[in-house]
N, C-alpha and C positions, 0 to 999 in steps of 0.2 A: 617402704617402712621396714624397720629392723624386725628380724624374727624374734628378737628378745622382748618385743612388746608383750605385756602381760595379757593372758586370756582372762575374760570375764563371763560370768554366767548371766545370761539374759533369757528368762523363761517367762513369757506372758502367753497364757493359753486361754483365750476368750471363748465364751460359749454362745452368748446371744448373737454376736456378729456372724458366727459361722452358719447360723440358720436364717439369716435375714434374706428375704426375697429380693432379687434384682428385677430389672425390667426384661421382658421377653426379647429374645433376639429378633432382628428385623426379618429373618428368614426362618422362624422357628417351624413353619409349616413344611418347608422343603425337605429337611432330613426326616421329618415325621411321615410325610407322604411317600418319600423314597423308600423308607423302611417297609411300609405297607405294600408298595408296588414290587419290592424285591422279594418279600417273604411270602406273600399270600399265594402267587401262582405255584411255586414249588411245593408248598405245603398242601395246597388243595389238590394238586396232582397226585401226591402221595396218599392223600386221603382217599381219592377215587380209586387208587390201586390197591388200597387196603394195606399200605406199608408205611404207616406213620412212624414205625419204629426207626426208619431211616432219616427222620426229619432233623435229627441233630447234625447230620453231615450236610444236609442242604442249608440249614441255618448258618453254618460256618461260612458258606460262600455268600448267602443273602445279607448277612450283617455287614459285609464290605460296603454296602451301599450307604452306610452311615458316614463315610469319610469324604473329605475333599470338597464340601459344599461352599467353602470360601475361596477356592482356587479358580482362576480362569480356566477355561475348558481344555486348552491344550496342556496345561500343567496338571489339570485334574486327570486327564486321560492317563498320563504317566504314573501319577500317585496312586490312582485306583488299581492299576495294573500291578504295581508293587505290593499293595496291600493284599490283593488277592493271592499273589504268589507267597507273601509272607504268612497269610492265613493257612494256606494249603500246606506250606513247609512245616509250620508248627504242628498242624494236625497230623501230618505224616510221621513226625517224631513221636508224637504222643500215642498214635495207634500202633507203631511199631514196638514201642516200649511195652505198651499194654499187651501186646500179642506174646512178647518174650518173657515177661515176668508178671507175677501177681503179688510180689512183695510190696507191701504198702509203703514201707520206708524208702524203698528204691523209687517208687512211683512219685512220692512226695518230693524227693530230692530232685528228680528229673523235672518235675513241674516248677520247683523253685528256680532251677538254672534257666529253664525256658522263660519263666516270667522276667528274670533279670535281663536276659538277652532282649526280649521284646520291649521292655521299658527303655533300655539303653538305645536301641535302634530307633524307636518312636521319638525319643527326645532328641537324638542327634539329628535326625532328618526333619524334625518339626512337622510331623505328619498331621498334627492337629487332633482335635477331639473326634471320636472318644479315646484316642491314644492307644495304650497297650491293654486296657482293661478287657475289651471284647476279645482280642487275641488270646489273652491269658485265660479267660473264661472258657473259651472253646477248647484249647489244648489241655487245660487242667481237667475239665470234665471228661474229655476223651481218654485221659490216662486210666480212668476207672471204668472203662467200657471194654472189658477183655473180648477178644475175638480171634479167630483163626488168621493166620498170615494171608491166606488166599482171598479173604474178603477186603483186605485193605485197598488194593487198586480200585475196586468198584466203589468203595466209600469216598476215596479221594477224587474219583471221577465225578461223583455226585457234587462234592464241594466245589470242584473246579467249574462244572457246569452252572451251578447256582452263582458262583462268583462271576462268571462271564455275563450272566443275566443281570447281576448287580452293576457290573460295569456299564451295561447298556442303559440301565435305569438312571445311574449317576450322570451319564452324558446326554440323555435325552433332552433335558431342558435347553441345551445349547442350540437345538434346532429352532427354538422360538425366541430365545433371548441370548444371542451369542456373546454379548458383552456384559451380561448381568453381573457376575462377580466383580468385574472392574468398575462398573457403575456404583455398585454397593460400597466398594472400598473408598471410592472417591467421595460419595455422599457422607460416609462416616468421617472422613478427613475434613470435609466442609463443616459438618456439624460440631466437630471438636474445635475447629478453628473459630466458629461462631461463639462457642462457650468462652474461649480465651479472649476473643475480641470484646466480649461483653464485660470482662473485668477491667478493660482499658489498661491492662498490665500493672495495675496498682492495688486491686482488691485483695482481701485475705484469700488464700488458696490459689492465687494466680500461678504460683510455681508448679503446683501439681497439675493445674489445667494446661500450663505450657508444655509440660512433659507429656501429658496425654495427647495433646495436639501433634507434637513432634513425632510421637510413636505412630499415631494415626496416619500422618502424611507419609512417613517412612514405609508403612505397611501398604499404603495405596500405590506408592511408586514400585514397590516389590511386586505388587499384583500386576501392574502394567508391564513391567519388564519380564515377568515370568513367562509370557507366551513366546518370547524369542522371535516373534514375527516383526516384519516391517510394519510400522504404524500406519493405519488406515485413517480415514477422516474422523471416525468415531474415537479411535484411540488418541488422535491428536487433540480433539476437543476435550477429552478427559484430562489430558496432560495440561492443557491450559487452565482448567479449573483447578488443578492441583497447584499450579503456580500461584493462583489467587489465594489458596489456602496458606501457601508459604509466605505470602505478602502479609497475611493476617498474623502469622506467627512472628514476623519481623516487626510489624507496625500495628499492634492491636488498637491503639488510639485513633488510627487513620482508617480503620476498617469498619464497614457497616455490617454488623452480625445478622441483621434481618435479610440482607441480600444473600449472604452465605447460606442461610437456612432455606431461602427460596430456591437457590440453585440445587441444594441438596434434595429438596422435595421433587424438583423437575426430573431428577435422575431416577426416581422410582418408575417402576413399570417399563413399558417399551416406548414411551414418548420421545420427542425430539430432544437431544442434548442441548442445553443452553450454550450459545456461542458468545464468549466473552472477549475474545481477542487477547493478544499478548501486549502487556503494558510496556513494551520496549521496542526499540527500533528494528532489531532483528526478529521480527515476529513470525517470520516464515517457518522457522524450525527451532525446536528445543534442542540446542546443540548438546546439552548435558545428557539428555536421554540418548541421543545418538552415540555419544562416546560410551556411556554405560552398556549400551546394547552390543557394542563391538568388543566389549571385554569378555574373556572366557569366564564361564561360571566357576565358582569356587565350590569345592566339596564342603558339605556341612561339617565335616570333621575338623576343619581348620580352626574352629572356634575353641576358645579356651574354657569351654563349659566343663565343670567338674563332674563327668559322668561316673567316674569310679565310686564316689561315695554313694550315689543313688543306686547304682548297680549292686553294690555291696549290701546296702540297706534292703533292697528288694529280695536279693537272694536269701540273705539271713533271716529276714522277717517271714518270708513265704515258707521257708523250710521249718522254722520253729513253730509257726502257726500250724502247719500241717501235722508236725510231730505231736504238738500239744492236743490237737483234735483226736489224733490216733490214740494217745494215752487216755483220753476221756471216753474212748469207746464210740465215737461219732462215726456213723456209717459213711459219711461223705466228707472226708477231710479236705477235699478240693475246694469246698466253700470257704473254709477258713484261709486257704491259700489265696484264693482270689480276693477275699476281703483285704488281706494284707497287701496284696499287689495293687489294689485300687487306692491305697492311702498316699503313696509316696509322690510328693510334690517337690518343688524347688528347694524348700527349706523345712525345718522342723515345725514352725509355726503354721505354715500352709498344710503340712502333713496332719497336724492336730485338728485343723479345721475340717479337712476331709474325713478324718476318723469320726468326729462328731456327726457330720452329715451322713455318713455311711451307717452308723449305728441307728440314728433316729429314722432315717429312711427305711432301713430294713425291718426295724420293729413295727413301724406303721405298715409296711408292705405285707408282713406275714398276717396282719389282721385283715388286709384287703384280700389276701389269698384265702383266709378262712371263709370270707364271705362269698368269694367267687367259685370256690371248689365245688359246691353242690351243683351250680349251673354248668360248669365245665364237664362234670361227670355225666351229664345227661346224654351226650352224644359226642363221638369224636369231632364231628363238624363244630360243635359248640366249643370244644377245647381249642381247636385251630382258630376260630374266630376271636375267642377270648385272648389268645396269645397275640394275634394281629392288633387288636384294639389296645392292649397294654403296650406293645411296641410303639404304636402311634402316640400314646399318652407319655410314654418315657421320653421320646425324642421332643415332643411339644413342651414338656415341663422342665427338663433337665437344665435348660439355659437359664432359667430363673434361680435355681439353686440345685446343687447335686442331690440333696436329700429329697427334694420333691420328685425328681426324676426316679430316684431309687424306690419311691413308693410304688411305681409301676414296674420297674425293673424286677423287683423281688418276686412278686407273684407270677410274672412271666417266666423267670428262671425256675420256679418251682413247678409251673404247669409244664415246661419243656421236659422235665424228668418223667412226666406221665405219658409222653408220646408212645413209649414202649409198653407201659403197663400202668394201670391205676394203682395208686399207693394210698396208704393211710395219711390223711391230712394232718393228724395230730402228730405223727412221727416226723413228717416233713417239716412241720412248724417248729418242733422241738430242736431237731438237727439244725435248722437254719438259724434259730436264735443263738444256740450255743456256738456255732461256728462263727457267727457274726461277732459275738463278744470276744471269743478267743482270738480271732483274726485281727480285730482292731486293737485289742490290748497288746498282743505279742507283737504285732506289726509296729505299733508306735514305740514300744520299748526298744525294738531294733533300730528305729530311727534315732532315738536318743543315744543309743549306745555307739552307733557308727557316726561319729561326728565329722562334719565337713570342715576340717581345719584349713583347707585351702581356699575357703570363701574369701578371706582377707587378701590372699595372693591374687585371686582373680580380679578383685576390685582394684588392687594396685595396677594390674595390667590394663584394666579398662580406663583408669584414670590417666595412665601414661598415653594410651592410644588417643584419648580425647584431647589431651594437651598437644600432642604431636599434630593431630589433625587441625586444631585450632591454629598452631604456629604456622603450618603450611598455608592455610587460607590467609592468615595475616601477612605473610610474605608476599603473596600474590597481590594483596590489596595495596601493599606498599610500592608495587611496581607501577610506573606511569601508564603502561598499556598492556595489562595482563591479557593473555588470550582467552576468549569467551569460553573455549573448550575446557581449558585449565580451571578457570574460576568455577564454572559449573560443576566440574568433577569434584573440586575441592569442597564446594558447598555440600554436595550430596555425601561426600565422605565424612565431613564434620557432623552432618545431621545423623548419619548412621552411628557414628561413635558416641554421640550424645544419648541416643536411644539405648544403645548397649550399656552405657554407663549407668543410666537410671535403672534398667532391668537388673543389672548386676548389683547395684547398691541395695535394692529392695530385697533381692534374694539373700544377700549377706546379712541384712539386718534381721532376718527371720531365723537365723541359726542360733541355737541356745548356748553353745559354748564356743566362743570365739574371741579373738583379741579385739581390743577397742578399735572401732572403725573410724577412719578419718572423715567424719561427717562434715566438718567445716570445709575441708579440702574439696569434698564432692560438691558442695553448694557453690564454692568459688569457681570451680572448673566449669560447672554447668552455666553459671551466669556469664563467665567470660566467653564460653563457647556460643551461647545464644546471642551475645553482643556481636561476636564476629559474624555469626550467621546473618544477623540484621545488616551488618555493614556490607556483606557480599550482595545481599538483595538490593540495597541502595546503589551500590557500585554498578550493578547490572542494569539499572534503570527500571527495576520492577516497581519501585515507588518513586515519587518525586524526589530528586536529590537535593541534599544541602551540602555543598562542596566543603564547607568547614567541618562537617562531621565525617566525611569520607576519610579524613586524615587520621581519625581516632577510632579504630575498631573496638577500642575498649569501653566506649560509652554504652550505657544501658538501653535495652529496647524500650524501657519504660520512658526514657528521655527522648526517644525518637519521635519526631513530628515531621510531616511533610513540608 
């Protein structure tokens, strides 16, 4: 698309939708219990030693247990290790800065730069929830905890020890359910395929259901491939179920959604994985998986994700929010900084939604703190137990909506400040409300000011990639005897390109100042791509073949019948 295409203003900022509650996560209790198991022992130990003033440093390591719960255990081990190192690294920079200067402007500036780096790295590596927010909370709070240089190694040692304990907590479930994450990902793909199969490919909204199914299947394949290990019997059985989900995506009218849901239910717990067998002659091995596993992993930095605008928004918004809080005389400007850092999502519309959620959650949360403060002040043990309970509540509720989790996060953050000394609740509440409003307002203004003008360019790249992947698959279909390895690889590549195209189109549509998007072209490319996917599935014998249709990869999946 020409760069001369005019830019248009698209600014739709909903309120009600931002606060709507979703369904709880299938594993909502896992991160919640992990948080309790990671936080309680270090804090109770410090309580017994009479050194709760050091709890902020152990909390830094303990909170790493919140990450990686959707990853297979081999991949989780690596991700958690990097999260712990990233947490300790950010803490080290913050503590060193706090030891060298007490200039509030310098501290806010360093905090803003750290927040931008943490946001960029978390997005680039797709570390998953809770993303950069926890890292930024710890590093920003530590900037305003001045201390002698000689104490820094000991404090970092506490964080590292607690991080090691968090790593063990995160990996412990693998002893009892080693394939749990892969089973859940496969079950989600089967359930999504069942929803799409229920539309028979013709009902209203089937396009969105088809995109959701393709994304769930792609995520499940990535989960299976993330371990890098040679597939065992369990892994192979899950791969066969995923192929069934792919069949449903290709031929919804020929698929029984009840059976897909039944298979998904059987994947819960530790029961036997249903054996479905491969619906093709070469059922002994999934050649496409073998080919993908042999390919070297690509760095996450190869993607054309526009990290620069989000990094600029984060740095500018956090800095301005902190400066504004300082100008208003707020004693804890890092709360405004963290509020701004928590807002930034893939586009302005999602950033607005997160801002609404943050403000509502924090305002309700300070009321919860006012109710809990008298109980927490009864004894240090009550303070620790309240923090542990709030952490459990936050992780249990945040999956339904960010604002609901914030209702627990806010009083927990306020109580953490009292580990060192008891403070006036009214002062804490006032500071938190002011910082929340300042951080949300200034942070959103920065998001609007730093426009992502490359959103349209990235959509063009995604369209081109999807078209090339479709053409490559179509060329193989035109050959009389395409190699099974090549056809499987082309199918997986096309599926990944279509998933990326949908995510890119959704992100670009949420920007407020952008050129007109080629929406019709996106729809046509998606339709053609899914038709070609269906043709590759038929050609590989995954569904009963109709030879007359194999010659036309441009037919619709809705027309496909066995």
